[in-house]
C-alpha positions in Angstrom: 62.9 22.1 5.7 59.2 21.9 4.6 58.0 18.9 2.6 56.3 20.3 -0.6 53.6 17.6 -0.2 52.4 19.5 3.0 51.7 22.6 0.8 49.5 21.1 -1.9 46.2 19.2 -2.4 46.0 15.7 -3.9 45.5 15.2 -7.7 46.2 18.9 -8.5 49.0 20.1 -10.8 51.4 22.6 -9.2 54.4 24.3 -10.8 57.5 22.8 -9.3 59.5 26.1 -9.3 56.8 27.8 -7.3 56.8 25.0 -4.7 60.5 25.1 -4.3 60.3 28.9 -3.8 57.6 28.5 -1.1 59.9 26.0 0.8 63.0 28.2 0.3 64.7 25.3 -1.6 66.9 25.7 -4.6 67.3 23.2 -7.4 68.9 23.7 -10.8 67.2 20.8 -12.5 65.2 17.7 -12.0 63.9 14.7 -14.0 60.4 14.0 -15.2 59.2 10.9 -13.3 58.0 9.2 -16.5 60.9 10.2 -18.7 63.3 8.7 -16.1 66.8 9.4 -15.1 68.2 8.7 -18.6 66.4 11.8 -19.9 67.8 15.3 -19.9 67.2 17.1 -16.6 64.8 20.1 -16.9 64.7 23.4 -15.0 62.0 23.4 -12.2 60.0 26.0 -14.1 59.3 23.4 -16.8 58.1 20.7 -14.4 54.8 20.1 -12.7 54.4 18.3 -9.4 51.2 16.2 -8.6 50.6 14.5 -5.3 48.7 11.2 -5.2 47.1 9.3 -2.4 49.2 6.3 -1.3 48.2 3.6 1.1 50.1 3.8 4.4 51.2 7.4 3.9 49.2 10.5 5.0 51.4 12.7 2.9 50.9 10.6 -0.3 53.4 10.3 -3.1 54.4 12.9 -5.6 55.5 12.8 -9.2 57.1 15.3 -11.5 55.8 15.7 -15.0 57.4 17.4 -18.1 55.0 19.3 -20.4 54.5 16.2 -22.7 53.6 13.9 -19.9 51.4 16.6 -18.2 49.4 16.9 -21.4 48.9 13.2 -21.5 47.8 13.2 -17.8 45.3 16.0 -18.6 43.9 14.1 -21.6 43.6 11.0 -19.4 42.0 12.9 -16.5 39.5 14.7 -18.7 38.5 11.4 -20.4 37.7 9.8 -17.1 36.5 13.0 -15.5 38.6 12.5 -12.4 42.3 13.4 -12.0 45.0 11.1 -10.6 45.5 7.4 -10.8 42.6 5.2 -11.8 42.5 1.8 -10.1 40.8 -1.2 -11.7 37.5 -2.2 -10.3 37.9 -5.1 -7.9 36.4 -8.3 -9.3 33.1 -9.4 -7.8 33.5 -12.2 -5.3 31.0 -15.0 -5.4 29.9 -17.3 -2.6 29.3 -21.0 -3.2 25.6 -21.8 -2.7 26.4 -25.2 -1.3 29.3 -24.7 1.2 29.1 -20.9 1.5 32.9 -20.6 0.9 34.2 -17.8 -1.3 34.7 -19.1 -4.8 37.9 -18.4 -6.8 37.7 -16.1 -9.8 37.9 -19.1 -12.1 34.3 -19.8 -11.1 34.4 -23.3 -9.7 34.2 -24.1 -6.0 37.4 -25.8 -4.8 35.6 -27.3 -1.8 32.6 -28.8 -3.7 34.2 -29.8 -7.0 
């Protein structure tokens, strides 16, 4: 059995029913990842799969989106001009000018103070 993540690019929407057909897999229904298991299952034709990069996995991770959540994903992606997850910028790390140790984010040097 072929993993659908092997067939697609990262951060690109793909129709779930088409991917299942390409892997010769049959499913009657599935849940939107964001709606959760308590939601009503949807037919694969109404779901979109997107593969994201994931640390420690060459294949990445995938999520299924219903039409509502896919529209939100597209709005979010067009607002930032890049698809997929957006990570927060890491805080700037400062070095103490006296002891040359990395200072905590609070700003005071634990060694010198």
